[in-house]
N, C-alpha and C positions, 0 to 999 in steps of 0.2 A: 190647602195647609192653612191659609189663612182663619178659614172658620174654628179650626180646632184649638181649643183651650190646651192654656199648658198643663191642667189638671190630668185631662185626657191622654196625652202623652207622656206625661209620667206614670200614669197608670198602665198603658199599654209598655212601657220601659221595664215596669216591677215583673209585670206579668212574663215578658221573656226573659228577663233574667231569671227571676224565680224559676221559669222552666227550665233554662240553662243548668242551675247550680240542683236543682232536683234530678235532673239526669243523669248528668257526671256522679254523682252521690250514688242514683241507682247501680251506673258501671262500677264504683266500687262495692257495694254492698255483693253483689255479681260476681265480682273476683273472689269476695271472702266467704260466699256459698252463705249469706243472707238472702240473697237474693235466690231462688232455684229454677229450672226450667229449662227444656234445651234453647229456648231463644230470651233474648232480651233485645228491643227494637227501639230505639232510644229518637228522639226529636233533634238531638241538637243539629240545630243548623237552619229548620225550617221554623225557626219560631213566628217570625213576622209574618207567614203566610197563616198559622194557627189562630193566632191575635189580632193581625187586622181584620180574618175573614169574620170572625164570632164577634169582634165590635160592633159588626153592622146587625146583630140581630136581636127580639125583644129577647126579653126572658121565657115568654113561651116561646119562641121558635124552637125547632127541633135538630140534633146534631149525630151524626152515625160515621164513624168513621172505619179504617181495619187496624192492624196490630199495631202502629204506631201512633199509641193513644195517649199516652201517659200526659203529654202537653197537651193536646187539645181538649181533656177532662179540666186540666188548670184552667186553660182559659176560657173554659164554659164555667168556671166556678166553683167547681167541686173542690171542696178541703184537701191539702195535702197528705194531711194525718192519714185518712181512711186511704188513699191512694196508695200509699207507701206501704200502708197494712195488709191492701190487698195483692201487692209486690211480691209479700213477704208470705201470703200465703195466712193470714190473722185473720180471727173470726170479728174483727172489727175493721175488716176491710170493705170498699164498696160492695163485693158480690160477697160476702161473709168470707172470703179466702178460698172462694171455689172457682173463682176465674183467672186471678193471676194478672200477670202484666198484659197480653192480649186479649183479655176481656174486662176492661173495665165499664162500667155504666154507675148511673145515678138517675133512677127513675124523678128524684124532686128536679134535678136538671134540665129535664128534657135530653139527657145524654145519654144516645141507645148503644154504645158501644162502639170500638173494642170487638174486630172480629178474625179471626184467624185465618178464615179460609179466603185466599186471593178472590177478589172481586165479589164473594158471597153474603157483602151488605149492600152491594147495590141494588137487589130487587127488595130489598128489605125499605132502603131509601124512597125507592118509587112506591110500595107501600103505606109509608106513613104519610108520603105527599097525599095518596089517593085517600086518607083516610080525613084527611086535613080538607081536600077538596070537597070530598062527600059531606064532612060535615059542616062546611061553611064556616071553618074557624078564623080565617084569615089567618094562618099559620104559614110560616116557610121551615121547608127542609133544606142544610147545607149536608151535602154527601162527597168527604173529602177523600179522593182514590191515587192511585200511588200510579206513577206511569205504568210500572209494570203490568198493572191490570187491565190496562185499554185494550190487552189483545185478547181479553177473555172474554168469553162467551154470554156470561152475566152484565159485561158494560154493555154489551149492543142490546140485548133482550129489557135492560132495565131505564136504557136511556130512549130507545124506542119506542116504549110503552109509556115515561112519562112526556112525550111531547104527542102524542097519539090521545092521550087526555088529559092534556093544558095543566099537567101537574105544579104544584110550588115548589121544585126542585130546585137549588143551585149545585151544580156539579162543579167541584174546584180538582185538576188535575196538578198533584203535586208533584212536577217533573225535577225529580234531583238527577237525571241524566242517566241511573243505574239501575236498572232492575234487578235485584239479586247482585248477581255478578256481570250481568249483560248488561252492555251501553244501549244507549236507544236507538243508533243508528244501525245498530245489529239486531234488533228485536222487531224493528217498528218501520214498514215501507214509508210510513208519513211521520216525520219525527215533528210535526209541529201538530201536536196533539188535539189542539184546540178545533182545527179542521175538520173532526170528524163532527162536529156538530153538524155540517151543511149534508150529511149521510140522514138527519133526521128531521133536516127542514127546522132544525132548532139555533135559536139565539145563540149566534158566538160573539163569546163577550173578548176574543182574542188572548193573545200572551200578557202578563203582568210581572213585573220583577218581584218576585216573592222574597227576596230579602228588603224589600222598601215596605214597613210597615203601614205609612201612609196609603202609601199608592193600592195595595193592596188593600186596606178598606173602603177606600173610593171606589175601586171598580165591582168588589162586593155588593156595596151598598146601593151600587147604583139595581146589580144583579137580583138583589134581593127584592126591592122594590118592583121589578118587571115582572119578577117570578111570582110575587104575591097579589098580581092581580090579572096576571097573563098567561106566564107557562114557564118551562124549562130552560136555565141558563147552563151555557157550558164555558169553562174556566180554565184556561191552563196557567200555573202560577209557576216561574222556573226557580227552585230553588236546589238547595242541596245538602247534602249529610254528610255529617263530620266524624260518623263512626261508620262499621262496616254495616251491612244487611241486618246482620245482630252483631251483637259485643263480640261473640265469637269467631267472628272473620277477621284472624287477626291479618290476614294476608291486603286487607282492605288497603291501608296506610302507606303498606311499602307500593303498592301499584300505581298510585293517583297520588302519592307524594307532592307532585309539582302543581298539579290542579289544588289537591286540597288545600296547600299554602296560599294558591291567590285568591282562595274562597276566604280564607282565614282572615287574611292580610286586608283584602280591600272588599271584601262583599261581606263581612257579618253582619250578620240584621242589628245585632244589640249595638256594634259599634257606630255604627251607620245611623241610628236612631240618638244616641248621645252625641255624634257630630253636629245632626241639624239640631238639637236642643242646645248645645254650647253656642251655635252662631246667631241662633234664636233671641236666648235669656242668658244673658251676663252672670257671670257668678252663680249659675245653676250647678257646678259639681259639688258642691255640700251636697243638695239636693241628693244627688246621684249614689254619692258616697253614703246617705244615711239608708236609703231604697235598698242598694247592695246589701249592707250590714244587716236588715232586718229579715231579708230575702235569708241570709245565711242561718240566721236564728230560726225562721220557717221553715227549713229544710231539715235543721239538727232537731229542732221540735217533734216534725212528724216522723224522724228515724227513728228516737226515742219511743214516741207513742207506739211506732209499730214493736218494734223490739221486745219491748213491756207488753204488748197487747198477748192474750190467751191465743192458743191454737185452736181450731175447732173441734167441736167433739163428734163421736158416732152420729148423735142425735142432731146433731148439723148437718153432718154428710146425707141424712137421707130424707133430711126435710126439704122442703118446697119440690119433692118431686111430682107429689099430685094437689091438685086445686083442693082447696077445702072447703066445702060447702056448707 
């Protein structure tokens, strides 16, 4: 904390607040049927994990995640406008409107998705790490993993190979305690998921409070430096999702109302950082208010950009199917 600059903390606050507003707006647009699709998975509640982790990276480093990817894309520096356009399936979206909510990607930012298959991105993270090590690029990969994906065969295969080859991958399990509708204690014999590193003789960075952006950044920064020179690391970030598995899960708030209230009132990542800032810097509320107002403008601008963007054409549909030589 002593080494962190005020500007850094304010930037983390901006990113987290922007993600929260963006996801809330996406929820509204989904209900209005302006964002369509079977599912919409929100990052609300997870913000400190994504922002704190990605702040530990260099621009040349790589990030890959599953389908709760909007917040990760924003934290990696992707403009909210093409993200929102992709959500609405527009031509100006990050993937030209072909990917939608679950398949955001930005080659410019070394952000590789956004994958809808549970655990399907984990072997790809190993592959990216292999490319980094083979080409001696000094780059690191962060791969986010939902707690529900840790019982998947992809998890074992990907982590096992990353250790065998000493790959520069930081595996971050975002444990929000519920995989879809199943509690972690009902789906995993070992509920302390970071201990799975033992099976691969992998460095175990333990558990971190995923609601504290400063703690997350500290732990991930150490893991990134280790991975860059030595090999893979496994981290378990304890967080919580404020919505259901997808926004269509209407029973979620009712089933876990008391628990959700506790996390919202006492463990919210945005409020925790605001409390830290207010304690450290007198009169900072005006700066926080200004950040929040600008984030509201940015989300509205992104929404209008998406609404006014053209739909993909038939030519767009059949493009990028084959490599053009």
